[in-house]
Residue frames relative to the residue before (quaternion, step in Angstrom):
aa qw qx qy qz dx dy dz
M 1.0000 0.0000 0.0000 0.0000 0.00 0.00 0.00
K 0.6242 0.5371 -0.3206 0.4681 3.59 1.03 -0.52
K 0.6008 0.5556 -0.3284 0.4717 3.54 1.19 -0.84
V 0.7207 0.5032 -0.2713 0.3923 3.49 0.88 -0.85
G 0.5954 0.5581 -0.2752 0.5082 3.31 1.44 -0.69
T 0.6132 0.5248 -0.2942 0.5119 3.48 1.10 -0.75
L 0.6795 0.4812 -0.3012 0.4648 3.66 0.81 -0.85
I 0.6309 0.5406 -0.3359 0.4438 3.46 0.99 -0.74
V 0.6286 0.5445 -0.3173 0.4557 3.51 1.04 -0.93
I 0.6958 0.4860 -0.2800 0.4487 3.53 0.89 -1.05
I 0.6224 0.5221 -0.3573 0.4608 3.52 0.93 -0.76
S 0.6739 0.4965 -0.3359 0.4320 3.67 0.89 -0.92
L 0.6214 0.5207 -0.3563 0.4645 3.61 1.05 -0.88
L 0.6663 0.5021 -0.3326 0.4397 3.65 0.78 -0.96
F 0.6292 0.5238 -0.3351 0.4663 3.63 1.03 -0.71
A 0.6878 0.4613 -0.2981 0.4747 3.53 0.84 -0.99
T 0.6442 0.5223 -0.3557 0.4309 3.65 1.04 -0.71
A 0.6197 0.5461 -0.3334 0.4546 3.56 1.04 -1.01
L 0.6592 0.4823 -0.3153 0.4832 3.74 0.88 -1.00
R 0.6334 0.5355 -0.3336 0.4480 3.64 0.83 -0.82
S 0.6756 0.4929 -0.2937 0.4629 3.60 0.87 -1.05
H 0.6511 0.4729 -0.3228 0.4982 3.56 0.96 -0.77
A 0.6531 0.5471 -0.3315 0.4053 3.59 0.84 -0.87
E 0.6278 0.5639 -0.3307 0.4225 3.58 1.15 -0.85
G 0.6680 0.4803 -0.3599 0.4400 3.56 1.07 -0.17
L 0.5203 0.6121 -0.4195 0.4228 3.53 1.29 -0.03
E 0.4983 -0.6499 0.4548 0.3501 3.71 -1.01 0.59
N 0.7769 0.3717 -0.2200 0.4581 3.64 0.72 -0.81
S 0.4638 -0.7092 0.4619 0.2619 3.53 -0.79 0.97
D 0.6042 0.5153 -0.3627 0.4877 3.63 1.25 -0.49
S 0.5721 0.5942 -0.3765 0.4217 3.57 1.11 -0.61
S 0.6871 0.5099 -0.2665 0.4437 3.45 0.93 -1.17
E 0.5956 0.5862 -0.3088 0.4541 3.52 1.14 -1.01
Y 0.7736 0.3918 -0.1791 0.4647 3.49 0.76 -1.16
L 0.4920 0.5521 -0.4529 0.4979 3.64 1.37 -0.09
I 0.6800 0.4877 -0.3251 0.4406 3.64 0.58 -0.99
K 0.6902 0.4735 -0.3072 0.4529 3.65 0.86 -0.98
A 0.6249 0.5222 -0.3669 0.4498 3.61 1.11 -0.50
G 0.5854 0.5610 -0.3314 0.4825 3.53 1.24 -0.70
F 0.6499 0.5046 -0.2795 0.4948 3.60 0.93 -0.88
I 0.6602 0.5071 -0.3088 0.4601 3.60 0.80 -0.66
Y 0.6325 0.4943 -0.2923 0.5199 3.50 1.04 -0.72
N 0.6860 0.4544 -0.3001 0.4825 3.60 0.95 -0.76
F 0.6049 0.5668 -0.3370 0.4464 3.51 0.99 -0.65
A 0.6083 0.5441 -0.3359 0.4702 3.56 1.19 -0.80
K 0.6185 0.5526 -0.3138 0.4621 3.66 1.16 -0.86
L 0.8256 0.2984 -0.1080 0.4667 3.57 0.95 -0.85
V 0.5816 0.5102 -0.3875 0.5012 3.50 1.28 0.77
E 0.2252 -0.7822 0.5668 0.1272 3.67 -0.78 0.76
W 0.1531 -0.7828 0.5918 0.1169 3.53 -0.69 0.98
P 0.5552 -0.5821 0.4526 0.3848 3.59 -1.18 0.39
S 0.6411 -0.5557 0.3510 0.3962 3.58 -1.01 0.60
T 0.6396 0.5547 -0.3248 0.4216 3.52 1.05 -0.70
A 0.4933 0.6936 -0.3808 0.3614 3.58 1.31 -0.19
F 0.7793 0.2763 -0.0887 0.5554 3.55 1.27 -0.69
A 0.4726 -0.6991 0.4598 0.2766 3.65 -0.82 0.88
Q 0.8153 0.0399 -0.0717 0.5732 3.51 1.13 -0.52
A 0.7063 -0.4718 0.3256 0.4154 3.60 -1.28 0.20
D 0.7508 0.3189 -0.1799 0.5497 3.62 1.24 -0.59
S 0.3502 0.7192 -0.5392 0.2633 3.66 1.00 0.30
P 0.5380 -0.6479 0.4508 0.2959 3.48 -1.12 1.02
I 0.4155 -0.6030 0.5944 0.3323 3.39 -1.51 0.29
V 0.2907 -0.7877 0.5364 0.0851 3.40 -0.70 1.36
I 0.1128 -0.7621 0.6369 0.0279 3.67 -0.70 1.06
G 0.0866 -0.7719 0.6297 0.0134 3.65 -0.62 1.17
I 0.1457 -0.7481 0.6436 0.0699 3.29 -1.25 0.82
L 0.1713 -0.8273 0.5323 0.0531 3.58 -0.42 1.36
G 0.8167 0.2494 -0.2325 0.4656 3.49 -0.83 1.05
D 0.7856 -0.1752 0.2101 0.5550 3.70 -0.89 -0.81
D 0.2943 -0.7865 0.5171 0.1653 3.60 -0.79 0.91
P 0.2376 -0.8172 0.5117 0.1179 3.52 -0.09 1.24
F 0.5966 0.6212 -0.3328 0.3840 3.63 1.31 -0.74
G 0.2086 -0.7159 0.6175 0.2503 3.65 0.79 -1.09
A 0.7531 -0.3054 0.2721 0.5154 3.61 -0.85 -0.87
T 0.4175 0.7303 -0.4574 0.2884 3.63 1.25 -0.03
L 0.6982 0.4187 -0.3351 0.4742 3.71 0.63 -0.70
D 0.6112 0.5332 -0.3730 0.4506 3.67 1.06 -0.72
R 0.6716 0.5112 -0.3087 0.4385 3.62 0.89 -0.75
I 0.6604 0.5005 -0.3245 0.4561 3.67 1.08 -0.88
V 0.7199 0.3991 -0.2466 0.5116 3.69 0.90 -0.71
A 0.4629 0.6704 -0.5000 0.2938 3.67 0.93 -0.35
D 0.8886 0.0896 -0.0856 0.4417 3.47 -1.19 0.81
K 0.5240 0.6085 -0.4024 0.4397 3.53 1.36 0.30
K 0.0856 -0.7788 0.6205 0.0322 3.60 -1.17 0.64
I 0.1375 -0.7262 0.6679 0.0873 3.54 -1.22 0.77
N 0.8456 -0.0538 0.0086 0.5310 3.55 -0.70 0.91
G 0.7087 -0.4471 0.2545 0.4827 3.58 0.94 0.72
R 0.6288 0.4685 -0.4012 0.4735 3.66 1.05 0.20
G 0.3970 -0.6704 0.6000 0.1817 3.45 -1.25 0.85
F 0.4658 -0.6686 0.5057 0.2833 3.53 -1.26 -0.22
V 0.0515 -0.7199 0.6879 0.0767 3.60 -1.17 0.53
V 0.1492 -0.7485 0.6446 0.0434 3.63 -1.12 0.98
K 0.1037 -0.7767 0.6204 -0.0312 3.33 -0.82 1.42
R 0.2539 -0.7275 0.6182 0.1552 3.51 -1.27 0.65
L 0.0725 -0.8503 0.5211 -0.0134 3.58 -0.53 1.25
K 0.2651 -0.7324 0.6085 0.1517 3.44 -1.29 0.47
W 0.6017 -0.5638 0.4231 0.3755 3.71 -0.95 0.68
A 0.6828 0.5212 -0.3178 0.4015 3.58 0.81 -1.01
S 0.5836 0.6490 -0.3384 0.3518 3.50 1.23 -0.54
G 0.4999 -0.6845 0.3522 0.3969 3.45 1.39 -0.24
L 0.7065 -0.5466 0.3081 0.3274 3.50 -1.37 0.30
K 0.5787 0.6299 -0.3602 0.3723 3.45 1.28 -0.65
D 0.5998 0.5455 -0.3417 0.4754 3.53 1.06 -0.61
L 0.6581 0.4905 -0.3224 0.4715 3.58 0.98 -0.83
K 0.7195 0.4991 -0.2480 0.4143 3.46 0.86 -0.94
D 0.5786 0.5324 -0.3485 0.5102 3.62 1.43 -0.05
C 0.5718 0.5793 -0.3853 0.4346 3.74 1.26 0.08
N 0.3648 -0.7020 0.5770 0.2029 3.37 -1.23 0.55
I 0.7126 0.0649 -0.0985 0.6916 3.52 1.39 -0.63
L 0.0675 -0.7787 0.6236 0.0156 3.52 -0.98 0.80
F 0.1461 -0.7518 0.6385 0.0762 3.54 -0.58 1.31
I 0.1994 -0.7930 0.5712 0.0715 3.49 -0.98 1.02
S 0.3893 -0.7726 0.4691 0.1774 3.49 -0.35 1.33
S 0.5562 -0.6225 0.4320 0.3415 3.47 -1.10 0.62
S 0.4777 0.6497 -0.3973 0.4380 3.60 1.39 -0.09
E 0.7278 0.4393 -0.2335 0.4721 3.54 1.18 -0.55
K 0.2331 0.8309 -0.4781 0.1633 3.53 1.10 0.54
E 0.6556 0.4562 -0.3513 0.4885 3.56 1.01 -0.51
H 0.6975 0.4339 -0.3132 0.4766 3.58 1.10 -0.09
M 0.3575 0.8084 -0.4295 0.1849 3.54 1.32 -0.54
D 0.7215 0.4543 -0.2836 0.4388 3.57 0.56 -1.20
S 0.6733 0.4957 -0.3077 0.4542 3.65 0.97 -0.95
V 0.6406 0.5212 -0.3574 0.4361 3.58 1.00 -0.56
V 0.6318 0.5317 -0.2784 0.4905 3.48 1.00 -1.06
D 0.6793 0.4494 -0.3258 0.4800 3.65 0.84 -0.70
A 0.6546 0.5011 -0.3403 0.4523 3.58 0.89 -0.60
M 0.7100 0.4842 -0.2058 0.4680 3.58 1.04 -0.78
K 0.4678 0.7450 -0.4312 0.2007 3.53 1.32 -0.60
W 0.8394 0.2569 -0.1488 0.4553 3.68 0.58 -0.88
L 0.5074 0.6505 -0.3660 0.4307 3.39 1.50 0.27
P 0.4573 -0.6711 0.4780 0.3348 3.84 -0.93 0.67
V 0.3869 0.6752 -0.5214 0.3501 3.65 0.44 1.12
L 0.3629 -0.7271 0.5662 0.1381 3.37 -0.90 1.18
T 0.1140 -0.8163 0.5645 0.0448 3.53 -0.14 1.26
I 0.0213 -0.7966 0.6033 -0.0308 3.59 -0.91 0.93
G 0.0360 -0.8077 0.5885 0.0044 3.52 -0.93 1.00
D 0.2507 -0.7439 0.5823 0.2115 3.56 -1.25 -0.10
G 0.4944 0.6257 -0.4604 0.3901 3.61 1.31 0.29
P 0.6588 -0.4880 0.4002 0.4095 3.60 -1.37 0.43
G 0.8440 0.2167 -0.1172 0.4764 3.52 -1.00 0.91
F 0.4053 0.7642 -0.4705 0.1745 3.67 0.99 -0.21
A 0.6921 0.4503 -0.2904 0.4836 3.65 0.99 -0.78
R 0.5964 0.5410 -0.3599 0.4713 3.57 1.17 -0.76
R 0.6999 0.4698 -0.2868 0.4552 3.64 1.02 -0.68
G 0.6786 -0.4944 0.2607 0.4766 3.71 1.25 0.20
G 0.4712 0.6398 -0.4720 0.3819 3.63 1.18 0.27
I 0.5104 -0.6898 0.4015 0.3200 3.54 -0.98 0.45
M 0.7897 0.0573 -0.0502 0.6088 3.60 0.83 -0.79
N 0.0243 -0.7947 0.6062 0.0205 3.63 -1.24 0.56
F 0.3719 -0.6947 0.5681 0.2372 3.46 -0.92 1.14
T 0.0609 -0.7359 0.6731 0.0421 3.58 -1.22 0.69
L 0.2149 -0.7402 0.6016 0.2099 3.53 -1.26 0.23
E 0.0631 -0.7873 0.6084 -0.0772 3.54 -0.85 1.25
D 0.8370 -0.0865 0.0392 0.5390 3.60 -0.66 0.87
N 0.6611 -0.5631 0.2676 0.4175 3.51 1.00 0.93
K 0.5903 0.4674 -0.4239 0.5033 3.39 1.20 0.86
I 0.4442 -0.6777 0.5176 0.2747 3.51 -1.15 0.70
R 0.0274 -0.7520 0.6578 -0.0328 3.68 -0.95 1.09
F 0.2375 -0.7444 0.6039 0.1575 3.45 -1.24 0.09
E 0.2697 -0.6944 0.6545 0.1293 3.46 -1.63 0.56
V 0.1822 -0.7768 0.5980 0.0764 3.28 -1.30 0.74
N 0.1974 -0.7417 0.6289 0.1240 3.54 -0.88 0.83
V 0.2897 -0.8206 0.4758 0.1279 3.64 -0.17 1.46
E 0.6080 0.5782 -0.3300 0.4326 3.40 1.12 -0.70
A 0.6526 0.4999 -0.2895 0.4903 3.58 1.02 -1.03
A 0.6544 0.4754 -0.3817 0.4472 3.62 1.03 -0.63
K 0.5967 0.5506 -0.3649 0.4557 3.66 0.99 -0.86
H 0.6241 0.5260 -0.3406 0.4666 3.81 0.85 -0.84
A 0.7134 0.4603 -0.2112 0.4843 3.69 1.02 -0.88
D 0.3618 -0.7585 0.4626 0.2825 3.48 1.50 -0.10
L 0.4509 0.6414 -0.4826 0.3904 3.59 1.03 0.91
T 0.2006 -0.7490 0.6141 0.1472 3.63 -0.94 0.73
I 0.2471 -0.7221 0.6440 0.0524 3.52 -0.93 1.38
S 0.5347 -0.6364 0.4966 0.2499 3.48 -0.99 1.13
S 0.4861 -0.6348 0.4894 0.3482 3.60 -0.94 0.72
R 0.6268 0.5489 -0.3675 0.4133 3.59 1.00 -0.55
L 0.6318 0.5058 -0.3238 0.4901 3.57 1.19 -0.40
L 0.6372 0.5517 -0.2967 0.4490 3.38 1.10 -0.90
T 0.6459 0.5157 -0.3528 0.4386 3.64 0.94 -0.80
L 0.7042 0.4632 -0.3152 0.4361 3.70 1.12 -0.38
A 0.6210 0.5619 -0.2714 0.4742 3.51 1.52 -0.33
R 0.3708 -0.6143 0.6333 0.2899 3.41 -1.44 0.39
I 0.2631 -0.7806 0.5485 0.1436 3.56 -0.68 1.17
V 0.0978 -0.8107 0.5769 0.0172 3.53 -0.88 1.06
Q 0.3336 -0.7233 0.5602 0.2276 3.59 -1.20 0.38
Q 0.5749 -0.6068 0.4528 0.3101 3.53 -1.09 0.68
V 0.1241 -0.7279 0.6640 0.1179 3.70 -1.08 0.57
S 0.5050 -0.6397 0.5190 0.2578 3.31 -1.37 0.70
A 0.7270 -0.4287 0.2969 0.4468 3.64 -1.26 0.32
D 0.7057 0.4669 -0.2384 0.4766 3.73 1.15 -0.62
G 0.5905 -0.6261 0.3376 0.3812 3.52 1.49 0.25
R 0.6035 0.5310 -0.3937 0.4459 3.59 1.29 0.15
K 0.4848 -0.6321 0.4795 0.3680 3.52 -1.20 0.32
P 0.5522 -0.6643 0.3924 0.3160 3.48 -0.85 0.79
E 0.5502 -0.6502 0.3934 0.3462 3.59 -0.95 0.69
């Protein structure tokens, strides 16, 4: 079992290194950051299990929504193009807050851009009990109830996971993924952990 865990860590590091190497060839540092984040989102989809009720049909695509300003450009579309997980392809949608919550609820993965910080709590509250993997990259996103949050440490992209938020959403996150994450607990608006 220890060998399997070590192998997973090595594969993850190789993947991150390959993405970082590819990203170094890009002109814009934001482009390289979001190339790596797009790769992580694709891998999150492989390591998260949704309830069967999250999809209308056995071959329904995994819908990735990007709420707010799109920092990925075409990068995320390229990463998931022609890829399938358990027979499901991918659809990437760009969403605006004004378009309403229905569009958000139709997603399986929802990346909330930092441009949506004024709506962050409302989005998290609206998604709380739905089988939607919410991902952000704003400070404290996972502590505020989001499921996954990208962070930057020592110029490396890391991620946090709010396991309780994932349970509320009825999502099962692979233990392999959790071993690579920093686990955080949600805090209430007054800064205390909920009872």
